[in-house]
C-alpha positions, 0 to 999 in steps of 0.5 A: 217808078210809074207804070210806064217806066216799069213796062218800058223796063220789062224787056231788060234783064236785072243785070242789064238794068244794074249796068245801065244804072251804074253807067247813068250814075257815072255819066251824071257824075262826069257831067257835074264835074265837067260843068263845075270845071267850066264854071271855074274856067269861065270866070274873068280872073281865070280867063285873065290868068290863062291869057297872061302869057299871050300878051292879051290884057284886061281892059281897064276902060269900062264898056260903053253903050253904042246907040244906033239911030236910023231914020225909021227909029226917028219916025217912030219916035216922032209919031209916038 
C-alpha cells in the first residue's frame, strides 16, 4: 500500500476494513461470473439456440457490403 492509501484508510476501524475487503472480493467474483455468463450467452450458437422456439432462424446468406455514393464523394474522388 502506498502512503495515499494508508492515509485514506486511517479513519476506518479494522473491522470495517475487513468487512469492506470481503465485500470487494464478493463483488469482484460476482462481476467475473456475470461477465463469463454474458460471453457464453452472446456466442452465435447460443443466440441461435435461444431463438429456435421463436421461429427466428440464422441467415444462410452471407452479409453483403453496402456502398453509398454521393455527389460529394464523387467530387473528392475526381479531385484526388
